[in-house]
N, C-alpha and C positions, 0 to 999 in steps of 0.2 A: 458378736466377738470376733468375727470379721469383719464385719464393719470397722470395727474401732483398730484392728489392725492395719486395713487399708492404710492410711493415712502414714505408718509409722515406716510402713515397708517403701512408700516413696520417695518419704524422707530420706533415707535410707541410702536410696537407688538413687535420688539427688546430688548424695553427698558424694561418695562414689563415682558417681561420675565428675563432679566439682573437681577430685582429689585428680581423678586419671589425666581431666584434661590440663590441671598444673604441671603434673608429672609429664605428661608429653609435650606440654611448651620446651619445659627444662632441658630435660632427657630424651628428647623425642627426636633429633636430629642425630644422636649417635646410636637409637636404637634404629633409626631407620639405617644413615649409612654410613654405622660409624666406622669400615673399614678404611674410608677416603678422609673421614676428619680426625685432626689432631685433638688431645683432651689440653694437652699443654702449649706455649707458644704459637697461640694460633693466629693464622696468616690470613690476610684479606681475602685470598679464595673461601677460606673458611666459614670468615663472617658470611660472604655472601648465598653460601649454602642455608647457616643455620639461618636468617635475616629471612631468605624468602619461603622456608619451613615453617617457621613462626607465622610468619604474616599468612601463609598460607591458609595456617590453623586458624590462624586469631578470624578470618573473614569467613573460614565452616562455623566456628563457635560464633560469631555475630549471625550469618544465615539460621543455624539452630535455634539459636533465642529470637530471631524474628518470628522463624515458624511457629516456634512456639506461643509466641505473643499473639499469632496471628490467631491460632487454635484456640487460644484462652480467652480470645475476642469473642469468636463467632460462637463461641461453648453460652460468653455471657450473653451474647446480640439472642441466639437462641432462646436462652431461660427469657430472657427479658419479653420475644415476641411471644413465648407461649403463656407467662404472667400476663402481656396486656391481651391475648385472647381469653383469656380464662376469665377476666376481668369484663373482655365485651361482653362474652357472654353470659354473665352472671345480672350485668346489666340489659341486655337482652332479653332475660327470662323478666327479670323486675319488670321490664315497662311492658312486657308482654302480660305479666301478672295486672298489673294497674289498669292496662288497656280491657284485660279480661271484667276487671271488678267494674269498670268504668261501662263497659254493654250489657254485665247483670243489672248495674242498678237504670241503666237506659231502657231496658226490657221492662224490667219489675214496674218503672215512672210507665211506659206506653201500656203495660196490661192494664194498670189503675183507671189510667185514661179511659180505655175500651169499656171497662164496668160501668162506665160513670152515666149519669141521667142525661148528661148535659149533651146535644148533638154535635157540639161545637168542641167539646173535651175526646169523643169519642173518635171525629174527625182528625184532630192533633192526636190520639193514641195512634192509629191509620200511617198515618205521614210520620211517625215516630218511628214506628216499626218497619216501614220501606227505608230508610235513613240506614238502620242496624240492619238490614240484608245487603246492602248497596256498599256500607264500611267493613263486613263481615262476612266473606265467605262461608268460615264454617256455623253460621247462624243462617241461612239462606234458610237451607228445608224445614226447622224449624219455625221462623216468620212465613212464610209460605204456607206451611198446616194452619198458623194460629189463625192467618185473614180466612181461609178457605171455612175454614170453623166457625168464624165471626158472620163470615155470608148466609151458612148455613145457618145458624141460629134466630139471623133478623132478618130473614127469609125464607124461612119455610113456610108460609102460608102468604096467601091473596091476600091484597089489601081489601076489604071486607066492600068498599066502594066499586069494585071492576069485577066483583062474582059476577058468572051470567054474563060478562059484557062482551060484544066479539072483540075481535085484537086488533083490530084498525081503529077503535073507540076505548081502548082502554090508555086514556094520555093522564092517570095518575102519577105520581113523581114516586119513582123509586127513592128508599129512603137515601139520604146524602151519604150516610156513613158507607151502605152498603156497596153505593156507585162508586165511591173513593175505592174502598176496598179492592173492588174487579179492577178500575182501573188501574192498580200498584199493579195487581196479579198479572195481571196484560202486559206491562213493559219492565217488568222483573228481569233482574239480569241474565245474560244466559247463561247459564248453568248447566254441567251434565243433573240431571236429576234422573235419580233412582228408586224415587218414591212415587205414587199417585197421588195427582191430587184432584179431590172428591168436592164435587160440586152437583149431587145428584139430586134432584127433587125438591132444585129450590126456584123460585118465583123470581122470575129475573125481566117481567115487563117490561119493556121500551127502553132497556139498560144499552148504554152508549159506549159501543165498545169497539170505537177505529183502531183498525191496526192493532187491533189484541192478541197477544200470542195464548191461545187456548189451542196450542197444539198438544196434544193426548192428556187430554183432562178430560176426565167421568163428569158426563151431562148427559146423563138417561136420566128419562123423562123429568127434564131441568125445562120452564116455562121462560120461553126466549120469544114469547112472539112479541113481534112491531122491534125486537131489537137492532139495533143499528150496527149493524157487522162489515162495514166499508173495511175491505182489504185485509179481513183480519184468519189468522191465522189458525186456523182445526184439524191439520192438517193430521189423520190418525186419534181425531174424540171418538168419544163415545158419545153420542147419539143416538141410542133408540129409545123409540117411544117421547121422545124429545118433540116440544111445542115450539114452530119455528114460525108461526102462519108469517103474515105480512111482514116479516125479518128483513132488512135488506141489507144482502151480504153479494153485493157489487161486487167482485173480484178479489172473493176469499179461495181461501184456499184450503179446501175441503178433501183431497187427492187421501183417499184411502179410509175417511171416518166411517164408520159404522153409523147408520141412519135409515135401521130396518125399523117399518112402523111408526118413521118421524111424517109428523103434519109440517108441511113445505106450503099449506093453501097460501095462495099470492105472495110468496115471494118471490123477492128480487133476486136473482140467480147469476145474472146476465156475467157473462165473461169470470166466471166462478172456475176454479179448479175442480172438477169432481170425481176426476177418473181413477179408477178402484174404488171406488165408494158402494158401501154397500148398501142400497136404499130398497129393500128387501120388503113388498107392500107398504111403502111412501106412500102419502096424499101430496098431489105435488098439481092439487088442482087450481089453474088459472096461473101457474107459476112464472116465471118471463126468465127464460134460460137462454139468451141471444148470444149466441156465440162462445158458450158454457162449453167446457172438456169435459164432455162424460166417456171418455176413451174406457174400456171394459170396466166403466162401472156396470153392475147390476142393476135394474130396474126391474126387475121380475116381480109381477101382479099389483104393482104401482096403479096408480090413478093417476093419470096426467090428463082429463077432461081441459080441454080448454088449455093445456100448456103452451108455451110460444118455446117454439127452436130454431128458430131459424141461425142459417149459420152456424149452430153447433156440432162437435167433432163428434159421431157417434161409430167409430173405429172399434170393432168389436163389442159393442155393448148390448146388453142383454135387456130385451123387450119383451119376455116372455108372457105371454096372456098377461100385459099390461095396456092398462085402457088407455088407449089416445083419441078416446071421439073429440070430434070437434078441436083437436089439437093442430096447432102451425106448424106442421113441418117444413116447408118454404124449401129451403139451398140447405138444408141438413148436411154436414161433412161429411165424408164416406159411407156412407146409408147401405151396407152391404145386403145380401142377400139373407143371410146370415142373423145380422139384429134386430132382424123384427118376424123372424117365426114364432109364430102363434098367438103377435100381438091384437088386439080385439082396434082395429082400425075402422070402426062402423063411423059416420060421416067425419070423416077425417077430410081437412080443407083441403089439402096440395098430400099429394104423392111423390116421393123423391124418384125421377127419371130413372137410378139403376133399379127400384123394386118391380120393375113391370118384368123383370127378366126369372120371379121367383113362383116358379108352377106352383109350389106350395100354396102361395099368396091368391094363383090367381083367382078363385072364386069370389076372396074379396073385394079384391081388385074392381073386378066385371058389378060386384054392390056395391062399391064405394060410384064408381062410373055412371051407374045407374043411378043411384041417388043423385048424382051429383048435377045431371042431366035433365031431373024432372023440378029442382027447383032454377026458377031465376036467377042467374050471375048478377049483380049490380057493381061488382067490383071485386078488388082480386084479393084472395084470400076469405070472400064471405065463407058466415058461420051456419050450416046445416043446423036446423035441430033435429 
């Protein structure tokens, strides 16, 4: 009811205003200044006052009409703008729905390719998923989980021809589609990931993972023997019990990684960042660790027989009950008294100079010096049985 009365009231108001304006033009001069104006036999002076008043009134009316017109135009512009924005929103929603439909179709096709018996089609599925992951941030987590599941499914068992063989001789081909999936995961876009990427207990012998981003991955009990991990990012990764024998980890970022009881025999960890790494009970027999950063790393009870630590950074490193038989300590940096307390230094090739000041290790040092004196030295860093 109120909506119907509003136009009527507005029309009535405008009619009254118009009538009042006309009356003001006609009789206004006498209403305002009637004491000085004649009503009959008007003189030129009266005409000047009346004309001036009416001219002023016309100017005010014209200004009011202009203001009303501007307000009406502004209101119309706002309505047009709102309509345009509404149309844009609708078009955007429609485009989003269309894109979502296309992504869904592409995803379904990629999944079908992954389940194919043909290796080439499976490869196509892997790279189709990578394209979806890059194009759609919303589908990033889904694609990563699908690829991780694909790897777990196709690399859950070692190749029959490699069972029982040493890692350095395992040169059997990793499935092309599995290698492709690993490559895609390793170069995925950098986005916030609040989910766990699970690659536990899979067999990735000799995988090629150059500069792969596997930070915070769950790789417990995973077999990465002989893997090529040059400058790979494994910071914070869970590698407990993992097989990394003969792996190439030069320059790898492994700070904060959990590697308790991991097998790194013969691995090349030169220049790797292992600061704060948890390597309790790890096997590092003959591991190359020249120039590696082992600051605050825990190597307690690790077996480092024959390992090379030339130029390694050992600030606050824990070597409690660590086996360092025939290890090459050479010129290890910052090898303080506390770092080697309780370490097994039997037949250690060379001892850092500052270690000689540790009273707790006096007997071991004397033992090492005695054993070294018994054997002829044919060169620098000669090992003793």
